[in-house]
RODO-2510 file (C-alpha; in nm, 4 decimals, decimal comma):
residues 359
     n   res          X          Y          Z
     1     l     2,7197     7,9670    12,9597
     2     a     3,0193     7,7588    12,8407
     3     a     2,8659     7,4447    12,9868
     4     l     2,5341     7,5127    12,8170
     5     l     2,7140     7,5715    12,4841
     6     v     2,9016     7,2408    12,5058
     7     a     2,5787     7,0599    12,5890
     8     a     2,3997     7,2241    12,2974
     9     l     2,6748     7,1274    12,0555
    10     a     2,6640     6,7715    12,1813
    11     l     2,2905     6,7520    12,1238
    12     a     2,3245     6,9096    11,7780
    13     t     2,5999     6,6852    11,6495
    14     g     2,5383     6,3636    11,8374
    15     p     2,7940     6,0813    11,8360
    16     v     3,0277     6,0552    11,5388
    17     p     2,8963     5,7800    11,3087
    18     a     3,1229     5,4792    11,2592
    19     s     3,1559     5,5551    10,8867
    20     a     3,3176     5,8917    10,9677
    21     t     3,5944     5,7398    11,1756
    22     a     3,9122     5,5814    11,0455
    23     p     3,8668     5,2118    10,9695
    24     a     3,9833     4,9855    11,2467
    25     h     4,2503     4,8289    11,0270
    26     a     4,3943     5,1565    10,8875
    27     e     4,6717     5,1733    11,1443
    28     r     4,8353     4,8614    11,0015
    29     r     4,7599     4,9125    10,6348
    30     f     5,0694     4,9246    10,4159
    31     t     5,1353     4,9593    10,0430
    32     v     5,3497     4,7092     9,8519
    33     m     5,4965     4,7648     9,5066
    34     t     5,6829     4,5186     9,2861
    35     y     5,8699     4,6393     8,9771
    36     n     6,0866     4,4518     8,7300
    37     v     6,2896     4,7445     8,5935
    38     y     6,4269     4,5556     8,2854
    39     l     6,7941     4,4711     8,2661
    40     g     6,8295     4,6772     7,9484
    41     a     6,8878     4,4182     7,6782
    42     n     6,7885     4,0746     7,5529
    43     l     7,0532     3,8203     7,6526
    44     q     6,9115     3,5308     7,4523
    45     p     7,1363     3,5833     7,1434
    46     l     7,4290     3,4844     7,3664
    47     f     7,2799     3,1366     7,4115
    48     a     7,2481     3,0595     7,0402
    49     p     7,5282     2,8689     6,8619
    50     v     7,8076     3,0882     6,7266
    51     p     8,0283     3,0054     6,4252
    52     d     8,3394     3,1644     6,5745
    53     p     8,4605     3,3613     6,8807
    54     l     8,4443     3,6919     6,6946
    55     e     8,0698     3,6468     6,6451
    56     l     8,0242     3,5980     7,0210
    57     i     8,2191     3,9182     7,0856
    58     q     7,9940     4,1036     6,8418
    59     r     7,6807     3,9723     7,0094
    60     a     7,8079     4,0774     7,3504
    61     k     7,8983     4,4208     7,2142
    62     t     7,5488     4,4584     7,0680
    63     i     7,4024     4,3940     7,4127
    64     f     7,6241     4,6586     7,5724
    65     d     7,5403     4,9066     7,2964
    66     h     7,1690     4,8456     7,3575
    67     l     7,2070     4,9612     7,7165
    68     d     7,2704     5,3124     7,5867
    69     r     6,9673     5,2954     7,3589
    70     v     6,7391     5,2336     7,6585
    71     d     6,9499     5,4465     7,8927
    72     f     6,8637     5,3675     8,2539
    73     n     6,9608     5,7183     8,3623
    74     v     6,6591     5,8349     8,1618
    75     r     6,4285     5,5458     8,2507
    76     a     6,5034     5,5847     8,6212
    77     v     6,3347     5,9254     8,6116
    78     a     6,0100     5,7653     8,4914
    79     i     6,0413     5,4691     8,7296
    80     a     6,1012     5,7010     9,0246
    81     e     5,7958     5,9045     8,9268
    82     q     5,5838     5,5895     8,9449
    83     i     5,7249     5,5018     9,2859
    84     v     5,6684     5,8530     9,4186
    85     e     5,3128     5,8624     9,2877
    86     s     5,2266     5,5211     9,4352
    87     d     5,3989     5,6046     9,7667
    88     p     5,4691     5,2417     9,8678
    89     d     5,5977     5,1477    10,2128
    90     v     5,8110     4,8719    10,0647
    91     v     5,9261     4,8073     9,7062
    92     a     6,0501     4,4797     9,5557
    93     l     6,2766     4,5407     9,2553
    94     q     6,3976     4,2825     9,0050
    95     e     6,6635     4,3030     8,7314
    96     v     6,8316     4,5865     8,9215
    97     s     7,1358     4,5335     8,7045
    98     l     7,4988     4,6255     8,7503
    99     w     7,6877     4,6666     8,4201
   100     r     8,0648     4,7181     8,4207
   101     t     8,3649     4,7069     8,1892
   102     a     8,7330     4,6228     8,2281
   103     l     9,0316     4,6357     7,9955
   104     r     9,1539     4,2863     7,9218
   105     s     9,5095     4,4018     7,9892
   106     t     9,4105     4,5011     8,3460
   107     p     9,1145     4,2726     8,4278
   108     a     9,0934     4,3751     8,7940
   109     a     9,0494     4,7453     8,7119
   110     i     8,6716     4,7546     8,6731
   111     t     8,4665     5,0578     8,5671
   112     v     8,0945     5,0921     8,6379
   113     k     7,8847     5,1612     8,3291
   114     y     7,5370     5,1436     8,4849
   115     d     7,4489     5,0711     8,8488
   116     f     7,0702     5,0582     8,8262
   117     l     7,0164     5,0518     9,2020
   118     q     7,2295     5,3563     9,2771
   119     i     7,0906     5,5481     8,9795
   120     l     6,7333     5,4851     9,0973
   121     l     6,8083     5,5769     9,4593
   122     d     6,9772     5,8982     9,3451
   123     e     6,6775     5,9869     9,1287
   124     l     6,4276     5,9213     9,4085
   125     a     6,6283     6,1533     9,6328
   126     l     6,6400     6,4153     9,3562
   127     q     6,2604     6,3993     9,3298
   128     g     6,2355     6,4669     9,7024
   129     h     6,1322     6,1169     9,8118
   130     p     6,4491     5,9325     9,9179
   131     y     6,4455     5,5566     9,9631
   132     r     6,7079     5,3282    10,1129
   133     t     6,8092     4,9727    10,0381
   134     v     6,7297     4,7246    10,3148
   135     s     6,8127     4,3991    10,1359
   136     v     6,9869     4,3156     9,8093
   137     g     7,0793     3,9808     9,6594
   138     e     7,3064     3,9095     9,3641
   139     t     7,1618     3,6291     9,1544
   140     f     7,3799     3,5879     8,8437
   141     s     7,7098     3,7280     8,7196
   142     g     7,8839     3,6869     8,3870
   143     r     8,1849     3,8238     8,1994
   144     l     8,2456     3,8248     7,8239
   145     p     8,4696     4,0172     7,5845
   146     i     8,2866     4,2982     7,4048
   147     s     8,5896     4,3871     7,1937
   148     l     8,9417     4,2601     7,1441
   149     t     9,0552     4,4873     7,4286
   150     t     8,7577     4,5099     7,6674
   151     d     8,5435     4,2766     7,8795
   152     g     8,1837     4,3443     7,9731
   153     l     8,0563     4,2353     8,3161
   154     y     7,6935     4,1821     8,4126
   155     t     7,5428     4,1220     8,7574
   156     d     7,1718     4,0628     8,8161
   157     r     7,0197     4,1662     9,1495
   158     n     6,6964     4,1725     9,3472
   159     a     6,6595     4,4639     9,5889
   160     i     6,4122     4,5791     9,8529
   161     i     6,3860     4,9504     9,9242
   162     v     6,1815     5,1512    10,1756
   163     p     6,1259     5,5255    10,2307
   164     v     6,4001     5,7056    10,4205
   165     d     6,1625     5,9492    10,5893
   166     e     5,9225     5,6878    10,7275
   167     a     5,9069     5,7422    11,1041
   168     v     6,0731     5,4702    11,3108
   169     s     5,7496     5,4407    11,5064
   170     e     5,5715     5,3587    11,1797
   171     l     5,8083     5,1208    10,9980
   172     i     6,1179     4,9298    11,1069
   173     t     6,3210     4,6838    10,8979
   174     a     6,5629     4,4216    11,0241
   175     n     6,7244     4,0875    10,9500
   176     p     6,8034     4,1230    10,5765
   177     m     6,8639     3,7919    10,4005
   178     d     6,9152     3,6764    10,0441
   179     g     6,9927     3,3600     9,8528
   180     v     7,0449     3,1970     9,5157
   181     f     6,8220     2,9054     9,4229
   182     e     6,9986     2,5709     9,4209
   183     t     6,8423     2,4756     9,0871
   184     s     6,9520     2,6838     8,7882
   185     f     6,8852     2,6992     8,4145
   186     p     7,1684     2,5486     8,2053
   187     v     7,2697     2,7239     7,8828
   188     s     7,5691     2,7278     7,6525
   189     i     7,7608     3,0452     7,5675
   190     g     8,0194     3,0082     7,2960
   191     g     8,0174     2,6327     7,3465
   192     n     8,0821     2,6635     7,7211
   193     p     7,8206     2,5478     7,9749
   194     v     7,6817     2,8220     8,1991
   195     e     7,4298     2,7979     8,4821
   196     v     7,1866     3,0908     8,4883
   197     t     7,0946     3,1367     8,8516
   198     r     6,8079     3,3286     9,0073
   199     g     6,7320     3,4152     9,3663
   200     w     6,5523     3,6084     9,6357
   201     a     6,5995     3,8735     9,9026
   202     s     6,4035     3,9331    10,2219
   203     t     6,3684     4,1597    10,5213
   204     d     6,1534     4,1706    10,8331
   205     v     5,9209     4,4704    10,8335
   206     t     5,7561     4,5954    11,1522
   207     i     5,4656     4,8293    11,0930
   208     r     5,3177     4,9934    11,4002
   209     g     5,4357     4,7133    11,6258
   210     k     5,3404     4,4158    11,4076
   211     t     5,5986     4,2261    11,1991
   212     y     5,5847     4,0406    10,8692
   213     r     5,8643     3,8958    10,6535
   214     f     5,8835     4,0456    10,3050
   215     f     6,0303     3,8383    10,0192
   216     d     6,1369     3,9655     9,6771
   217     a     6,1858     3,6862     9,4214
   218     h     6,2472     3,6347     9,0516
   219     f     6,1850     3,2788     8,9333
   220     e     6,3075     3,1134     8,6121
   221     a     6,1253     3,2284     8,2986
   222     f     6,2235     2,9758     8,0329
   223     d     6,1903     2,6379     8,2022
   224     g     5,8789     2,5449     8,3987
   225     r     6,0465     2,2482     8,5666
   226     v     6,3264     2,4637     8,7022
   227     r     6,0739     2,7241     8,8127
   228     l     5,8719     2,4616     9,0017
   229     v     6,1785     2,3483     9,1964
   230     q     6,2713     2,7092     9,2764
   231     v     5,9205     2,7811     9,4035
   232     n     5,9320     2,4718     9,6219
   233     e     6,2653     2,5869     9,7643
   234     l     6,1398     2,9342     9,8491
   235     v     5,8144     2,8005     9,9962
   236     q     6,0245     2,5943    10,2348
   237     i     6,2313     2,9003    10,3279
   238     m     5,9193     3,1100    10,3816
   239     s     5,7618     2,8383    10,5968
   240     e     6,0477     2,8825    10,8434
   241     s     5,9558     3,2463    10,9042
   242     p     5,8244     3,3214    11,2537
   243     y     5,6142     3,5977    11,0967
   244     p     5,3460     3,6145    10,8270
   245     a     5,5074     3,6222    10,4827
   246     v     5,4546     3,8458    10,1800
   247     l     5,6025     3,7424     9,8459
   248     a     5,6377     4,0069     9,5755
   249     g     5,8140     3,9858     9,2428
   250     d     5,8303     3,8636     8,8879
   251     i     5,7374     3,5019     8,9532
   252     n     5,6935     3,4141     8,5828
   253     l     5,3596     3,2417     8,6355
   254     y     5,0392     3,3367     8,4553
   255     p     4,7305     3,3824     8,6758
   256     i     4,5709     3,0662     8,8122
   257     d     4,3864     2,8603     8,5469
   258     v     4,5272     3,0632     8,2546
   259     r     4,8198     2,8414     8,1532
   260     p     4,7976     2,4646     8,2233
   261     e     5,1744     2,4289     8,2614
   262     d     5,1580     2,6560     8,5703
   263     a     4,8987     2,4489     8,7547
   264     t     5,1396     2,2374     8,9576
   265     t     5,3458     2,5382     9,0651
   266     w     5,0381     2,7358     9,1661
   267     d     4,9228     2,4322     9,3628
   268     v     5,2476     2,4430     9,5626
   269     l     5,1860     2,8075     9,6506
   270     t     4,8165     2,7758     9,7327
   271     r     4,8611     2,4608     9,9410
   272     s     5,1223     2,6541    10,1369
   273     g     4,8624     2,9180    10,2159
   274     f     4,9618     3,1873     9,9654
   275     a     4,6929     3,3913     9,7935
   276     d     4,7043     3,6391     9,5083
   277     s     4,6376     3,9783     9,6669
   278     w     4,4930     4,1118     9,3412
   279     v     4,2223     3,8453     9,3391
   280     q     4,1584     3,8707     9,7112
   281     a     4,1196     4,2483     9,6851
   282     d     3,8649     4,2017     9,4046
   283     c     4,0549     4,4318     9,1679
   284     f     4,0085     4,4968     8,7974
   285     e     4,0976     4,2532     8,5212
   286     p     4,2864     4,2076     8,2988
   287     r     4,5952     4,3260     8,4833
   288     f     4,8663     4,2882     8,2211
   289     t     5,2149     4,3546     8,3577
   290     a     5,4656     4,2445     8,0910
   291     g     5,5292     4,2505     7,7195
   292     q     5,6796     4,5783     7,5950
   293     t     5,9513     4,5420     7,3278
   294     d     6,3234     4,5278     7,4029
   295     d     6,3604     4,8779     7,2589
   296     l     6,0788     5,0141     7,4798
   297     d     5,9616     5,2542     7,2071
   298     n     5,6515     5,0687     7,0904
   299     v     5,3200     5,2524     7,0554
   300     p     5,0656     5,1614     7,1737
   301     s     5,1475     4,9592     7,4813
   302     i     5,1611     4,5864     7,4118
   303     l     5,1490     4,4573     7,7672
   304     d     4,9661     4,1296     7,7166
   305     n     5,0470     3,8930     8,0023
   306     t     5,0684     3,8827     8,3801
   307     v     5,3772     3,7543     8,5622
   308     d     5,4224     4,0107     8,8442
   309     y     5,2415     3,9600     9,1751
   310     v     5,2061     4,0425     9,5390
   311     l     5,1204     3,7189     9,7187
   312     f     5,0562     3,6855    10,0902
   313     d     5,0160     3,4098    10,3448
   314     a     4,6390     3,4073    10,3841
   315     d     4,6660     3,1517    10,6650
   316     e     4,8229     3,4218    10,8830
   317     d     4,7139     3,7660    11,0056
   318     l     4,7263     3,9265    10,6609
   319     d     4,4636     4,0275    10,4105
   320     a     4,4423     4,2404    10,0970
   321     v     4,2543     4,5689    10,1114
   322     e     3,9555     4,5589     9,8779
   323     g     3,9925     4,7641     9,5605
   324     s     4,3388     4,8923     9,6525
   325     c     4,5277     4,7618     9,3459
   326     d     4,6969     4,9574     9,0702
   327     i     4,9209     4,9012     8,7690
   328     a     5,1935     5,1662     8,7351
   329     g     5,3999     5,2551     8,4309
   330     e     5,1554     5,1304     8,1663
   331     e     5,0118     5,4602     8,0397
   332     l     5,1586     5,6611     7,7497
   333     d     5,2078     5,9535     7,9869
   334     d     5,4276     5,7329     8,2062
   335     r     5,7003     5,7155     7,9399
   336     t     6,0249     5,9106     7,9423
   337     n     6,0409     6,2699     7,8258
   338     t     6,2724     6,1838     7,5360
   339     v     6,2583     6,1357     7,1603
   340     p     6,1622     5,8639     7,1126
   341     a     5,9722     5,8301     7,4369
   342     l     6,0549     5,5060     7,6189
   343     w     5,8486     5,2914     7,8508
   344     p     6,0002     5,2892     8,2014
   345     s     6,0488     4,9122     8,1677
   346     d     5,9292     4,6163     7,9623
   347     h     5,7191     4,5405     8,2725
   348     a     5,4661     4,7518     8,4583
   349     a     5,4605     4,7692     8,8357
   350     v     5,1969     4,6121     9,0601
   351     v     5,0777     4,8066     9,3652
   352     v     4,8502     4,6628     9,6360
   353     d     4,7572     4,7578     9,9918
   354     l     4,7737     4,4890    10,2584
   355     h     4,6478     4,4910    10,6143
   356     i     4,8131     4,3140    10,9040
   357     a     4,5717     4,2309    11,1821
   358     k     4,6030     4,3165    11,5455
   359     p     4,7155     4,0412    11,7824
***
């Protein structure tokens, strides 16, 4: 009777159609997010000429005061919510700032004001989705008086984070690296020359037995010539990877064919085999990712340009999953639960699924 029942069921159901099974590439599909979390203030007033040292101190103090206005402790709640909702396997973060103070009488006794990376990790854990840092790179540090008695210290960082609870059999990271680009952007602060440096971080990610090298980069925003040299430098570094490469970050380029000044830099990337995952996945346009005000309280959203990307080495065993893209942190409901409500960042996040092929 049991044998007859099994045979009857087999005849009734027939073979499972291919469309009902998991896609062949699902086992090595992974989600990438890139998020510039906004350093918390506009530093450009520091680079303008100052009539006297007291004016420079006042400008530096204004920057530190602005950090409290766009409190990262509050914004981190909204940023973490976007990360949790998107559920990425790997996240590239830019402008993950470290702000500190020190009394000028005891300059070595430094107090942390805001550690963006730790605040965000703590908030992700509080929301029940802990992440861990697998690679972090310091790109620029500066120190200026913010009063007659106190110095303010700023450190810019790129960081890569991954879920803590991802099974080892599913995702493994190794070989963290980071660097500062050799070419920097020269400015003057209070009549003194300063080199504004930017950089990158990377880690090797193995997903279900297949490895790729993940890069998080933030290229120069205010000088296209400097940016071109930095892109060339990173392309060379990525070419030395024994694995397919993914590049995520705020690369400060507009989409291909939008801004003529970007053409040469895009040519460097495309000739090196890198493709824009958003385009390859045939996702919606426009995909604006940057442009909120410094105060983050503007309504409506004024995101009006695209500088954040997930690029991948299309010459290797990688491809973008069709229709998998999303912009996170751009809706009014994504803002903080405060008065006034604040955007999580002056940027929105980019989320894309990639697939790494079988051998």
